N, C-alpha and C positions, 0 to 999 in steps of 0.2 A: 832384356840387353846386356847384363852384367854377366851372364853366362855365353854370350852368344861370339864364339871365336870366330866364324865367317866373318863378322862384323867389323870385329877388331883388327884382325890381317887385311881385310880389304881396304880401310880406313891408311892402312901402312901401304897398300899398294896405289892409292890414289895418289897419296903424296910423293911417292918414290916417281910415279910415273911422270911428272911434272919435273924433278931433279933430273932424271936420266933425258929428258926432252930437253931442257934447259943446257945440259952438258953438250947433246948435239947440235942445236941451235946455235948461229954463229952471231947472235946480234943480242943486244940488251934485251930484257923483256918489259923492264919500264921503259918509257921513252926518255931521252934524253934531250936537253938543248946544250950544245958546247959552240964555242967559237968557231969550230971547222965545220958544223952545221946540225941540224937537227934530225935525231933518230925517231923514227916514228915506234909506237910502244907493238911489242909482239900481239898476234890476233891467236887466243885458243878456242879450239873447237871441243867441247868434251859432249860427246853422245853414251846418254844412259846416265841418271843422277840418282843412283842408289848412294850407297855408304863412298864406295871408292870415288864415284862421279864427284860427288859433294866434298869429298878432301881433295880432288884435283882442283876443283872450282876456286874454294878456298885458297890452297896454296899458289895458284897462278896470279890470282887478284892479289895477293899479299905481295907477290913480287912484282906488281906492277902491269898486269897485261891486261889486254882487253879480252873479256871473256864471255864467250856465248855458248849455251848448253841447250841441249835438244834431248828429249825424253818420249816414249809414247805415251806416257800416263801425266795427265794433262794437269794430276793433284800436286805435282812436284814444282809446278811452275812457281809458284809462292814461296817456296824455300828458295829456288834459284835466284829469283829478283830480289830477296830479302840478303843475299851475300854479294850484290852488288854487281851478278851477270846478268845477259839479256837472255831471255828464255824465247826458242825459236819452236814456230809451230807452222806445221803443215796443212797446206790448203785441202784438208780432207777432213770430214767429223768422223773420229772413229776411239774411243776409249780402250787405251793398252791395258789399263789396271787389271792384273791376275789375281790369282790366290796368295794369300801371304806377302802381299806387299809388292810381289813382282811381277815384271811385264809378263804379258800372254803374246801369244805368236800374233801377230796382225795378216789382214786381207792382202790380197795381191793388189788393188786399187790403192790403199793407202799406203805400201811399199812404192809405188810407182810415183805417188804424189811426194813422198821422202826422197826419193831418188833425186828429184829434179830439185828441191830445194836442197839438199846435201851437197849436189853438182855446184850449184851457184857458190855454195859456202866455203866449198874446198878451193874455188879460184881466188877467195879471198884471204882465207886464213892462213896463218903460219903452222902451226900446230894441231895436231888432231888426237884427241884422247879418245877411246873407245872403250868402255865397259858392260857391253848391252850382253846379259847372259840370260836364259830362259833355264831353270831347273829342269837335267835329265835331259836336255836337247841341245844339239849341235849349234853353236853361237852363230844367229842370225849374220849375212853380210851387208854391213850398212855402208861402207864405204868400197866400192868396185875399184877394178883396175883404172877403167875410164877417171874417176874422179881423183884418182891419185897422178894419172898424168897429166892432169891440169893444173897438178896444184905447183907453187912457184919452184923453183931450184933452191935448194937449202930449208926446205918444209922438212918437218918431222911427223911421222906418226906413233902414236904407241898405242898397242891392243893390248889390252888387260883381259880380254878373251881367248888369247892365243892357245890356251891350255886345250878349249873347247871348239877348237878349228880359226876362231876369230874372225872379229868384226871386220877387218880391213881385209880384202881380198888377196893383196899382195904379202901379208904376212907369212914369215916363215917362221914358226914354234923355235922357240931359244935362241933365235939368229937374230944378227942385226944385218940389213941387206939395204944396198943404195940403189934406185931404181934408175933406168936411164935418163930421166929427166932431172936426177939429181935431189931426189926424197929420199930420206933415212927413215927406213921403216923397222920398228923395233917389236919383236914378239916376244920378249922376255916373260916367262912364267914362276920365276923365282924371287920377284920386286920384294915379298915380304924378307926373304934371306937375305938382302942387300941392308937392312937394316936390323940386324941378328939381336941385338942387345933389347930393340924397342920391341920387336915381334915376340920374342920369346917372354918379356915382362908381361907384355898384356894378355898372350895366351895363359901364361902360368895364372896369372890374374883371373881368367875365364874359370880355369878348373876350381882355383882355391875358391871362389867365390862361390861356385855348383855346390862342391861338397861342404861347405861350412854352412849354406844353405839347408842341406840335408842332414846335418849332424847338430851339435850342441847350440848353434846360435838359434834353432827352432825352439827348443824345450829351455833356454837359458839354465838348464843342469849339465855341471862338467860331468863328463863320462859317460853321458847318457845318450846315445846316438838312437835317433828317429826319424823313421822316413814318414815324411806328410804325404798323405793319398791326397788329400784336397788342393795341394801344390799342384797346379797343372802342369809346371815346368818338370818337377820331380816326377810325377806319375808316368809322364810321357817318356822318360829315359829310362823307366824300371823296367827292368827284364825279367829277373828272376828274385824272391824273396822267400828265404827260407825254404828254400830247394821246389817252389812254387812258381810255376811259369805265368809272369803277369805282363808280358806282352802281347798283342798291344793294347795299348791304355783304352779302356772303357770311352765310349762317346762321353762328352758333358751335358748334363740334361739341358731340354730345350728350355727357353726364357718361356716365363709365365705369359699365356696370352691376356693382354687386356683389351677389355671390353672399351671400344671406343665408342664415346656417347656422341651421339648426334647433337652437336651443340650449334644451334641456326643462330647464325650472326644476326645479329638484329641490324636491320639496313634504315637508314635515314629514308623517311618516306620520300617519293619524288612527286612534286607538285607541275603536272602535266601541262594544268590549265594556267600555271602562271606566266608562260610565255606569250600565250594567247591572247590573255588578258591585257598584258601589258601591250601588246602589239595591237590590240583592239582600241585602248584608249590613244595610243599615237595617232592612229587612223583616225580617228575622231577626231583628235587636236588637229591635226592638219586639215582635215576637210573642213572644220568650222573654221578656222583660220582663213580660208582661201573662200570661203563664202562671205565672210564677214568684209575681208578686201572688195569682195565684188559689189557688196551692200554700199559700201560707202564711197566707192570708185567715181568720181566724178565726172568721166566722161568716157568716150569709146576706145581714145587715143591713151588712155590711161591703163583700160582693162587690155588692149593690145599689148602694151608693154610690160605689163604685169604677167603677160601669158608668156611672152619672150623671156621674163628673168626667170622664173618658175622651171619652164622645159630647159632654161641652160643651166640652171642649179642640178638640175637631173641628170643632163648629160654630162656635165663637168663632174661630177662625183663618180660615176661610172668611167669616166675615163681616166680621171687621176688615180684611182685606185687599181688601175691596171697596168700602172709603171711601174716596171720592176725598180728593187731598190737602189740597185747599182747607179740609176742613172736619177736619182732625186736630186742630184747637184746640176746636172745639165736641165731638171726640169725646173729647179728655181732660176737657173740662168733665162731659160725662155719664158719662162711666164714674167719675169723682170722687163723683157725685150717686148713683149706681147702689151703689157700694161703700158708702154708707151703711147699706146693710144691715146692718152690724156693729150697728145699733139691734137687731136681732133679738137678737142674743146678751145684749145688757145688758139687754132686758125677760124674758130668760129667768131671768135672776140675781134682778130684782126680784121676779119671780113666785114664785122657791123660795129664798129667801135664808134662812140660818140666823143670819145674824148682820149687824150695823150695817154692818162692815166691806166684806163682801160688797155688802150693799145699795149703800154710798157708790160701791163698783166698778161695779155695774150701772147705777146713775145717771149715773156719769162717762161709759160707754158710751154709753148711750141717748143724752144730750145731745149730745155731741161729734158721735156720728153724725148727729144730725138736723141740726147745722150744714152738715155736708157733703150731706144729702138736699137743702135748702132751698136754700140757696146754689150748691150745684152746679146744680141745674136752673135757675137764675135767671140764672146767668152764662151756661148754654146758649142760652138763650132770647134773650138780649140778642146774644150773637154771630149766632145765626142772623137774628134780626132786621136785621142791620147787612146780609146778604145779599138782603135784599128789593131790589126795584127798582119805579120808580115807575109802570112799566105791566104789573107783575106782577099777574094777577088777584086779585079780593077772596080771603080765607079765612078758613074758617068751622070752626075746628078745634075751638072750643068745644062743638060738637056731640057730639064724641068722649066729653066728661064724661057725656054720659046713660048708655051704658054701662058706663062705668066705675064711674058710681053704681048703676047697676043691679046688676054682678055683685058688687060689694063688698054691696050690700042683700040680694040672694041669697044669698050665701055668709053673711051673719050671720042671715039668718031660718033657714037649712036649720040652720046649727051651733047656735042657739038649742034648736032642737027636739029635739037629741040623738038624732034617729035616722038620721042619715045621719054614719058614723063614718068615711069617707072623703072627705068634703068638705073637710076640711082640706089633704090630700094635693093633692087636685086644684085647690083655690085656689093651693097654693104652686107646683102645675106651670103654671097659667097666669100666676102672678105671672113664673117663670123666662121664660116664652113674651115676654111682653111685654117684658121687659128685653132679649130677644134682638133682640124688633124696635125697643127704642130705640137700638141702635146700627147694627143694618142699614138702617135708615131714613137713616142719615148716607152712603150709597151715593152720593147726588144731591142736589142742591138743591131739586129739587121735593118729594121725599120727607122730607126731613131736619127739618121742623118737626114732620111726623106722626110721627117717631122718637121726638122728646122727648115727645111726647103719650104715646106708648107706654110711655116708659120710666117717666114719672111715674106712669102707673096701674099700671105693673107693682111699682112700690117701695109704693104706696099699699097695693095687694092683699095685697102680703107682708106689710105691716105687719098689716095686717087679720087674715090667716088666721094669723099666730102671735098675736095676742090670743085669737084665737077657739079655737086649739090650746092656749094655756097655762091658760085659764080663770080669770082672776085674780079673787082677791078685790075688793070695789068698790073698799076704799083703795089696791091694787096698781094697780088700772086706772086710778084718778085719778092716783096718781102716775106711771104711764108716760105718760100722755096730756099731764100740765103739761111732764113733762119733755121731751117730744119737743116740744111748743109752743114751752118756751122755748127749747130748740136751735134749732127752724126759725126763730123772731124772731133770734136772733142770725147764724143764716145769712142771713137776709134784710138786714138790716143790713149787713153785710160785703160781699154780693153787690151791693148797690145804689152802693156807693162804687168799684167794680171797672172798670176802662177798659182798654183793648186793651193799653196798655202795662206794666199791672201784672198781666197774666195770668199770666204765668210764675211769680212768687213768690205767687201767689193759689194757683195749684194745687199749690204746692209745699207752701203751708202746710195745706191741705185735707188733702193726701196726710200730713201729720204727725197729724191727727187721728185718721185711719182707723187708723193705726199704734198709736195710743194706745189707742184703743177696744178693738183687736182684743186688745192687750197686757191690757187690764184686765178682760175678759171671760175671756180665758183663766185669768187669775192667780184670779179670783173662782169660777170653775168649778173650780179644783182645792181650794179651802179650801170650798167649798160642799158638798164629798163627806163624807159621813160616815167612811167608813173608804176612806182612798185607797190603803191595803195589797190591795185588792182590785178596783183600776182594770185593765181589759186595756189592751193594748200600745198597739190603736190609739188608745184614749181617751188615754191619756199622752202618744203621740207627737203627736196633734193639739194637746194644750195645749202641749207645749212648741215644736212649730214655730209655733202662731200666737203664743206669747209671745216667742219669737226674731225671728220675721221683724216681727211688730208692732214690737217695740222699735228694730231696724234702720232700719224705715221713717220710724219717729216721729225718731231722731235723725239719720237721713240727710235727712230733709226740711227739717228746719230749719234744717241747715247750707245746704243749698240754697236755702231762702228767704232766709237771709242775705246769700249773696253775690250773688243776684239782685237784692235789695232794697239792693244797696250799704251792707248792716252788717257785711259781712265782705269781706275783701279777695279779688278774684278770682283771684287767684294762688293755685297748686296750694302746699299745706303740703308743704315737702320735709323732714322728718324723714328724717338719716341711718340711723335703724334702722326705715324704714317697711316694708319687708316683712317683719323679725322680729318687731313689732309686732303687724302684722295676724294671722301664723301665731300668735303666742302669743295674741291675744285668742279667735281661731278655736277653738286647742286648748283653752282654758279653756270655751269656751261649749259643745263637743261633751262636754267633760268632765262639767259638769254635766246635761248631755242625759243622759248615761250613767246618772247616779244617779237623775236624774227616771225614766229608763225600768225602773228596779229596784223600781219601785213602793215607796216608801218610805213611812213613816207621815211625817202632815202636816209637822212640824217639820222633819225633814231635807230632804223635797220642797220646803218653802217657801223653806228656804235655799238649794236647788240651784238653784230657779226664778227667784229673786232674783238670784242670781249670775250665771245665765245673761242676765237680763235687763240685768243691768248691762256685762257682757263684750260681749255683742251690742250693746247700744245704743253703747258705746265705739267698738266696730268699724265700725258704721255711721257714727258719726259721723268717726273717722279716715279712713276710707276715702272717704269724700265729700269731706272737706277737702282730701284728697291730690288732688283731679281738680280740672283748671284750667277757668276759668270758660268757655272755647270749648267744652266738652263738656258743658255742664250740659244743652242739648237732649236728650241721650240720660240723662243722670241723671235727668231729671224722667220718662222713658218708662219707666225700668228700675223707678223709685220706683213708679209708675203699676202696673206687674209685680208688684210686692213684696205694694203693699195686697191684690191680688187671690189672691194664693196665700195669704196670711194669712187672708183670709176662707175661702178653700177649708178650711183646716185648722179654721177654725171651725164651717164645715159638720159635718166628720169627727168634732169633738167632741163637738156637738149635737143630731148624725143629722138635720140638717135638708139636704135635698135641695136647697131654694131657695139656702142659702147656697153649696153646692157648686157649684151651676150658674152664679150669678152669679159667684162667684169667680173660675172657670175663663175664665169670657166678659171677665174686667177682666184676669187675669192675661195670658191669650192675646194682649187688646188691646195692651197695656204692650210683651208681647214682640216683636209685630208690627211695632208702632211703633219698638222699638230697633232691630227690624233694619233699618228703613228707614234710620232717623237714621246707623248706623253705616255703611250702605253708601252714604249719602251723603257721609259725611267719609272713605269710607276708612280706617274704625276698626276694632278687634278689640274686641267689647266684652268680654271679657276683661281685656284690656289697660286699656280705660276705666274698668271697676270696679275694678281695682288700682292705678289711676293713672297707668297707664302713659304714655310719651313718645312721642308723632310717630304715624304711620299706620302698615298695613300696608307701604307703599310706603316706608317711610324708611331710608335707607341709614345706614351707620355712620359715615362723616365727617363734616366739619364743612359747616355750612350755606353756600351761596354768599355772599359780600358784593357786593350790586349797586351798581355805583357810577354816578353822574349827576346830575345837577339836575333838579328837577321844576321844569316851567313854569308859573307862575300866568297866571290869566285874571282877568276882571272880570266883573260881572253883564252889563253892556251888550253885550261881545262874547259872552256865552252865550246872550242874547238874541236877536242878531243870527243866530246858528248855529244858534238854534233856528226860526226864522222862514224861514231857508234851507233847513233841511234836508226832505226828504220821507218820509224815515222816520226815527221817532225809537223807543228802547227805553229805558225808566228801570227801575232795576234800584234797589229799596229795602233798606235794611238796618236792623238796630236804631236806628241813629242816628236814622232818621227817625221810629222810633217815640217815643223818648225826646223829640222837637223839637216832636212833636205836628204836624208839618208836612204831615200828608194832605190835610187841609182845601184849603189854597191850592195846592197839587200836582193834586190832584182839577180845580180852578178853571182852571189853567193848561191842563191835560190835552183839557178839554173845549173849551178858545178853540183850540188848535191843530188837533183834531179836526175843530171845525166851519170852520176854512178849510183842510181837504183835506189835511192832515197825516195819515200812518200812525202810529197812539201806542199804544203796547203796553208792558204791565209784564211784567219777568220775575223770577221768586221761585225763590229758591234752596232746596231742600227742608228745609235748617237754618237759614234767615236768622231772624233774631229768637232768642229764648232759649227758644221752644218751638216744636215742629212746626204749622205753619201760621199764626203769629202776624201775620205780614204779610198773609197773605190776609184775616184778619179787621180787621186794621188799615184798610186799603182799602175794604174793604166798610162799616166804619164812617163812611167820608168819602163814600160811595155811588159808588163807581167799579166799573162793571159789570163781572162777574166774567169775561165773554166776552173782554174785551182784557187779561184778566191770565194769563199762562200759566208752564206749571212749566220747569223748567231744560232736562227731555227735549224740549220742545216746540218750543222757542225757540233752542237752541243753536247750531243749524245756522244762523240768520238772521242772527247779527251781522256776519258777511262782506257782507252787502247791506245793511247799515243805516248811514245817513248820520251819526247822533249816538247816543251812549249817555248816560244821563244817570245816574250812580250817586250817589245819595244816602244816605250812611251806612251804605254797606256797604264792607267790606274782605276780611276771608278768603274770602268766597263769589266773590270777582272776583280772587284772588290767583293770577297766572301761574304764581309757585315751585311750585304744586302739581303742573304739568309739566313746570319748566325745570330745578328743582334736586332732584335725588333724595335729595338728605340735609336738605330742608326737614321741618319738623316737619308739613308739610301735604301731603308729596309723595303724589300720588295720588289726592289728594281729588280728586272730580269738582267743576268749577268752573263759572262762566258767563263763556264766552270773549269778555269785554267789547274784549279788546284788538284783536282781530279787525276791529272797525268801522273806518269811516273817520276817526271823532273822539269821542275819549273826555273828558267832563266829569265829574270824581269831586269831589263836593261832601262836605268833612269840617268837623270844627270845627279840627282841628291835624293834623299830618303824623305824630302816632304811629300804631306798628303796631296793628292789630286785636285783638281779643279773644283768638286764638292767641298774640300777641306774637312775629309774624312779618313782616318787612318786607316791603313790597310792590312788586316791580318795575315793575307798571303804571303807578304814579304817574310814574315816570323815561322810559318810552317818548316818542317821538318825536308819536306822535298823541294824545296825553293832557294834558290841561291841570287845574292842581287849582284849584278855587274855595272858599277856606277861609272859614268863619265860621259862626253858629248857623243850622242848616239851615232852621228853620221862617222867619227874617227873611231868608234868600237866597231860597229859594220863594217868599216873599210878594214880593220885589222882581222875582223874574224873571215873576211871575205878571202884576205889573202891568205891565212891561216889553212882555211879550207883547200884554196889552191895548191898550195907548196904540199898539203898532205897528198892530194891526188897527184903530185907531181906536174902541174899544168903551170 
């Protein structure tokens, strides 16, 4: 390199090319903000990233310009990006690296793809500097006349290959010309001479360094001139020595052939039998358990109900696992609504009540359940409507009201005639099938609203069939209808006030109503029995389980509501006797259950049931309070599952297959979502429920202390990055929901997409406070769901992304999950935003996330922090992007 005169002079040419361009360009190179207005930075395109090209890139960057570079040799990409420029790539795979580090001549197909890309760039940039030369050949035309014709008036081209014909078709050697559309084209070939002192000095250094390496510096002996034949640079330039022709130099000896030893990698043996053995064990356990239940079944009715329960579980798992992640929030809402079928238990009490307190419990269960039914379905419809796009075809789902009304009407007529004794069971079966369809419809956006209609019809038919089955008196029927209407009105009022931000706490509140309704129905059913000592074990167990599960669901949901709504601290309650307290409350609940199972008389039985209600309620409160805010998404899905199992118990208690079917469906729904959430957080469900610390991957040592200082940035710099970047990914978090920043974010995304940027959203499975909340939030703002991608779909794309915008997310982008084995979130799958070229993290403060874990991503070299209110900041970014594009 020290002898290379071509490199030293090319370096000067690259520098001088930018100076000549700036002299012709009629604007600042760096962007300026003045009282008179904003001047955007100049955009410079450098074609060819050899010595001259790299010098031009460095000079233009130093002068504040936005620089893009292009070269046929992909190996230069790293150098270009290290200097802060954007490397452009052709959508055609071909390596242009040639001998000696120079570029080779490319194929016709590659040139066609390159022309397409460069044409688009020429329309956008202000200055084009070309340096593409192939030794011994005419310079290739990289910028055609058509491309120059599309450049803006006042733009400049500088052609460093003018001496060999030029890379720009409009170039005239040693001339400055101006095209018809006002583009100045420079074809100067004397650029090094325009810096005579520097070029002479560097050339003299090249010659002197070569001569000194040939002479005294080699031997270290004064006046002893020695030509070192072993020096490849010297020998290659030696022509004559002592009258003997020495040119050309002999080829250097080939490197010795190293025999590669076949090193066989020792691969860990794969135990192919293991999964089969485990599968066989599971099959044996399942089959044995089912046969054991059959062996102790007290009667045919129980066996029939158990069959319904088992098949409903299988169907429920298959249906729920088919629901797309983006619709997990509507899934939670629709299961909330369907779980309101606890109203059927309240209706049973009202129809057969033997006392005012039983009637009160029945009225409570019916009213609270109606709140859930109407509120849940309205919230579901609101969420699904958010996913509608302007170009979606019109929908006429109201037409399905006709067959639904027809089915209810036909059932009513058949039931009133008294001639069809099995029509109640058929209506209940149809109701269960429609509820299954309500969840199955959420498998895709195209069928989701049909699913909601199916669920509504199923619950309505379930209520109607129960009314027909009970044959209530006129007064009881009026009471039931009034209570259902009152609860429905309350649910409607609550649902109308719900927005995507308050979804998690609303779902938790609805869960509490289901739990309370289930417990009320169970206690009322026990009190309503003439002689409790004659109740069979199945009935007693059902009453006990419905009471206890309902109580745990009620108190746990209230605590979850308080944490999510900010009324209770999100930090876990850490009592020193936590585990002992849980075990004591659990033992007391089981002890009370043993008393209940002994079929005591009503006084003792009520005392035991009340005790079980109190201890299980306290257990639900304490266990949920001991769980940190970061695990609330899992808690919500667990409580959703609990509400389903409480409904199942009620089905066994009342011998109502519809409740068993729907309960199993909801229980499986919550269980499946819980597994998805735990997998996404690398958490053990048992650890979460018991208030455990950390993940399955958390080690036993101290968490790492990450040192460094975060780099702050500004709105203007972020706008510049957004407009310079070609590929952008936005990672939203709960902070975006709290700030209601989705609307200006959508406007900014639309503007960037309109101007040719690739803009996408990346959603973590546990982003927000409940499954799918961020999907609903973006849908509310009108973001097309085809640019919203899940973690598994997009995680590998970060390494090819120019800019990642993290808005209100923390734990889901925390690299400590991978870097620190002792972190609370160790092993948790996260969005690998740090692999992108640049990350901008937008937060209100530098505080840790919901999990309380510091985020080392904030300290990385390619991360800048933009602090402030998310909505205010996004609005400023959106305004800046609009101003940049002149909109």
